[in-house]
C-alpha positions as CSV (number, residue, x, y, z in Angstrom):
1,M,-29.2,35.1,33.9
2,S,-30.9,37.6,31.5
3,I,-28.8,37.0,28.4
4,A,-29.3,33.9,26.2
5,I,-26.3,31.5,26.1
6,S,-25.9,29.5,22.9
7,P,-23.9,26.2,22.8
8,R,-21.3,28.1,20.7
9,T,-20.9,30.7,23.4
10,L,-20.5,28.0,26.0
11,I,-17.8,26.2,24.1
12,E,-15.9,29.4,23.2
13,G,-16.1,30.5,26.9
14,C,-14.5,27.3,28.1
15,F,-11.4,27.6,26.0
16,R,-8.3,28.2,28.2
17,A,-5.5,30.6,27.1
18,D,-3.8,27.7,25.4
19,G,-6.8,27.2,23.0
20,V,-7.9,23.9,24.7
21,A,-11.2,23.1,26.4
22,P,-11.6,19.8,28.3
23,L,-15.0,18.3,27.4
24,D,-15.9,17.3,31.0
25,V,-15.7,21.0,31.9
26,V,-17.6,22.0,28.8
27,Y,-20.5,19.6,29.5
28,D,-20.6,20.4,33.3
29,V,-20.7,24.2,32.6
30,G,-23.3,23.6,29.9
31,L,-25.6,21.8,32.4
32,A,-25.1,24.6,34.9
33,L,-26.3,27.0,32.2
34,G,-29.3,24.8,31.2
35,L,-27.7,23.2,28.0
36,T,-27.9,19.4,27.7
37,E,-24.9,17.4,26.7
38,Q,-26.6,16.3,23.5
39,T,-27.1,20.0,22.5
40,V,-23.5,20.7,23.2
41,R,-22.3,17.7,21.2
42,L,-24.2,18.7,18.2
43,A,-22.7,22.2,18.4
44,I,-19.2,20.7,18.6
45,R,-19.9,18.7,15.5
46,R,-21.1,21.7,13.6
47,M,-18.1,23.8,14.7
48,Q,-15.7,21.0,13.7
49,A,-17.4,20.7,10.3
50,A,-16.9,24.4,9.8
51,G,-13.2,24.2,10.7
52,E,-13.5,26.2,13.9
53,L,-12.3,23.5,16.3
54,K,-11.1,19.9,16.4
55,Q,-12.0,17.3,18.9
56,I,-9.4,15.1,20.4
57,G,-10.7,11.9,22.1
58,R,-14.2,11.0,22.8
59,G,-16.7,11.6,25.6
60,R,-15.9,13.4,28.8
61,A,-12.3,12.4,28.7
62,G,-11.7,14.2,25.4
63,R,-11.0,17.8,24.6
64,V,-11.6,20.4,21.9
65,E,-8.9,22.7,20.4
66,R,-9.1,25.8,18.4
67,T,-8.0,25.7,14.8
68,S,-5.6,28.2,13.3
69,E,-8.6,30.1,11.7
70,S,-10.4,30.5,15.0
71,E,-7.2,31.4,16.7
72,A,-6.8,34.4,14.3
73,S,-10.3,35.6,15.2
74,A,-9.6,35.2,18.9
75,R,-6.4,37.2,18.5
76,L,-8.3,40.0,16.9
77,D,-10.9,39.9,19.7
78,D,-8.0,40.2,22.2
79,R,-6.5,43.1,20.3
80,L,-9.8,45.0,20.3
81,L,-10.3,44.3,24.0
82,R,-6.8,45.7,24.8
83,F,-7.4,48.6,22.6
84,A,-10.7,49.5,24.2
85,F,-9.2,49.5,27.7
86,A,-6.1,51.4,26.6
87,Q,-8.3,54.1,25.0
88,D,-10.4,54.3,28.2
89,D,-7.2,54.8,30.2
90,G,-6.1,57.6,27.9
91,D,-3.1,55.7,26.6
92,V,-4.4,56.1,23.0
93,V,-4.8,59.6,21.6
94,W,-6.5,60.3,18.3
95,D,-4.3,62.1,15.8
96,G,-7.3,63.9,14.3
97,R,-7.1,62.0,11.0
98,W,-9.9,60.1,9.2
99,R,-9.0,56.9,7.3
100,M,-11.0,56.0,4.2
101,Y,-11.0,52.4,2.9
102,G,-12.4,51.9,-0.6
103,F,-12.7,49.0,-2.9
104,S,-14.2,47.9,-6.3
105,V,-14.6,44.2,-6.5
106,P,-16.2,42.6,-9.6
107,E,-19.3,40.4,-9.4
108,S,-17.2,37.4,-10.2
109,A,-15.4,37.8,-6.8
110,R,-18.5,38.4,-4.7
111,S,-17.2,36.4,-1.8
112,E,-14.1,38.7,-1.6
113,R,-16.4,41.8,-1.7
114,D,-18.6,40.4,1.1
115,A,-15.5,39.5,3.1
116,L,-14.2,43.1,2.8
117,R,-17.6,44.6,3.8
118,A,-18.0,42.3,6.8
119,T,-14.4,42.8,8.0
120,L,-14.6,46.6,7.8
121,Q,-17.9,46.6,9.6
122,R,-16.6,44.3,12.3
123,L,-13.7,46.8,12.8
124,G,-16.2,49.6,13.3
125,A,-15.8,51.4,10.0
126,S,-18.9,53.2,8.7
127,V,-20.1,53.2,5.1
128,L,-20.0,56.6,3.4
129,I,-21.2,55.4,0.0
130,P,-21.2,51.8,-1.4
131,G,-17.6,50.6,-1.5
132,L,-16.2,53.4,0.7
133,Y,-15.8,53.2,4.4
134,V,-14.5,55.6,7.0
135,T,-13.0,55.3,10.5
136,P,-10.8,57.4,12.8
137,H,-8.5,54.4,13.3
138,D,-5.7,52.9,11.2
139,L,-7.0,49.4,10.5
140,G,-4.0,48.2,8.6
141,E,-2.8,45.5,11.1
142,E,-6.3,44.2,11.8
143,L,-7.1,43.9,8.1
144,S,-3.9,42.0,7.5
145,L,-4.7,39.7,10.4
146,L,-8.2,38.9,9.1
147,L,-7.7,39.1,5.3
148,G,-4.3,37.5,5.1
149,E,-1.9,38.1,2.2
150,G,-4.1,37.1,-0.8
151,D,-5.7,39.2,-3.5
152,T,-8.4,40.7,-1.2
153,P,-6.1,43.2,0.7
154,R,-4.7,44.4,-2.7
155,R,-8.1,45.5,-3.8
156,L,-8.3,48.1,-1.0
157,I,-7.7,51.8,-1.7
158,V,-6.6,53.6,1.5
159,A,-6.6,57.4,2.0
160,E,-6.3,59.8,5.0
161,S,-7.6,63.3,5.7
162,D,-7.7,65.6,8.6
163,R,-11.0,67.0,7.4
164,L,-14.3,65.1,6.6
165,S,-17.5,66.7,5.5
166,V,-20.7,64.6,5.8
167,G,-23.9,66.3,4.5
168,G,-22.2,69.7,5.0
169,V,-21.2,68.9,8.6
170,T,-17.5,69.2,9.4
171,D,-17.3,69.3,13.2
172,A,-15.6,66.0,14.1
173,Q,-17.9,65.1,17.0
174,M,-21.1,65.9,14.9
175,V,-19.7,63.8,12.0
176,A,-19.2,61.0,14.5
177,E,-22.7,61.2,15.7
178,R,-24.1,61.1,12.2
179,L,-22.0,58.1,11.2
180,W,-22.0,56.2,14.6
181,P,-25.1,57.4,16.5
182,A,-24.4,57.2,20.3
183,S,-27.9,55.8,21.0
184,G,-27.1,52.4,19.3
185,T,-23.8,52.0,21.2
186,L,-25.4,53.0,24.5
187,A,-28.2,50.5,24.0
188,A,-25.7,47.7,23.3
189,Y,-24.2,48.1,26.7
190,E,-27.5,47.8,28.6
191,P,-27.5,43.9,28.7
192,L,-24.0,44.0,30.1
193,E,-25.0,46.5,32.8
194,R,-27.8,44.1,33.8
195,E,-25.4,41.2,34.0
196,L,-22.9,43.1,36.1
197,S,-25.7,44.2,38.5
198,A,-26.7,40.5,38.9
199,S,-23.3,39.0,39.0
200,V,-22.2,36.9,42.0
201,I,-18.6,35.7,42.6
202,P,-18.7,31.9,43.3
203,S,-16.4,30.0,45.6
204,P,-12.8,30.0,44.4
205,D,-12.9,26.2,44.5
206,D,-15.8,25.8,42.2
207,Q,-14.4,26.0,38.6
208,V,-17.7,25.0,37.0
209,M,-19.8,27.7,38.7
210,T,-17.1,30.3,38.2
211,L,-17.2,29.6,34.4
212,A,-21.0,29.5,34.5
213,A,-20.9,33.0,36.1
214,A,-18.2,34.3,33.7
215,I,-19.7,33.1,30.4
216,P,-22.9,35.3,30.5
217,L,-20.7,38.2,31.3
218,R,-18.3,37.3,28.5
219,E,-21.2,37.0,26.1
220,A,-22.8,40.4,27.1
221,F,-19.5,42.1,26.9
222,G,-18.7,40.5,23.5
223,Q,-22.1,41.7,22.1
224,A,-21.5,45.2,23.4
225,L,-18.0,45.4,22.0
226,A,-19.2,44.1,18.6
227,A,-21.7,47.0,18.4
228,D,-19.2,49.6,19.6
229,P,-17.0,51.3,16.9
230,L,-14.6,52.2,19.8
231,L,-14.4,55.8,18.7
232,P,-11.7,58.0,20.2
233,P,-13.0,59.8,23.4
234,E,-12.5,63.1,21.5
235,L,-15.5,62.1,19.3
236,R,-17.9,61.2,22.2
237,T,-19.6,63.2,24.9
238,K,-18.1,63.1,28.4
239,P,-18.7,61.2,30.6
240,W,-19.0,58.3,28.1
241,R,-21.0,55.6,29.8
242,P,-19.6,52.6,27.9
243,S,-16.2,53.4,29.2
244,E,-17.5,53.3,32.8
245,V,-19.3,50.0,32.1
246,R,-16.1,48.5,30.7
247,R,-14.3,49.5,33.9
248,R,-17.0,47.8,36.0
249,F,-16.7,44.7,33.8
250,L,-12.9,44.6,34.2
251,S,-13.3,44.8,38.0
252,V,-15.8,41.9,38.1
253,W,-13.9,39.9,35.5
254,S,-10.7,40.2,37.4
255,A,-12.4,38.8,40.5
256,L,-13.7,35.9,38.5
257,G,-10.4,35.4,36.7
258,Q,-8.7,34.8,40.1
259,N,-11.0,31.7,40.4
260,I,-10.4,30.3,36.9
261,D,-7.6,27.9,36.4
């Protein structure tokens, strides 16, 4: 295993589709990955204090469950995952329009300003000037999911254009390279490629070892996706290696998924 697995990664990787993770499974998978039970317990307490999960029951007979806040974040991750694969398969075609998201938030509302910046960056938007971000994607639904219906979304100014000039460059693919250099995205997928090359499919009857094999892949994939703005294929050179790596990941993940209850 070449990628570091944190207790948080372990816990998140053990959640089932229903948002529940049995603690005996969490602890056993942690031990298989070199994490002691005490280390995992401390992480659970921190995540519970932060409102990211709640613990039901004690010891190995208990379980942890996602909170509504962490469920919203997990739903966004699922949306981005589905979008990435749909775009790889050619099911999403860029309409040639750039979306600009601007905001001016007073110092008294610094937390809102920081939340807007972090959310736009998480969604792959690139900063043009302070307070103005650009992306080829319509982020409306994702912003609503993350920011809710409070004052923060109402501070946004949204515009669209079919022409964008950055430093005198107007060619769309060249603009994309300036704002989202390919080198950074390609480098982000290298750990995932190494994990895929080293992956071994455990016995279908061994849930613990299946999860222990899946979690490093999940972490490497998550790190790669977090660094990938998921630009339309029209804005990248072909062939685009991250798309090929994602297809390899899907193949291995599907094989592991058949062994996970």
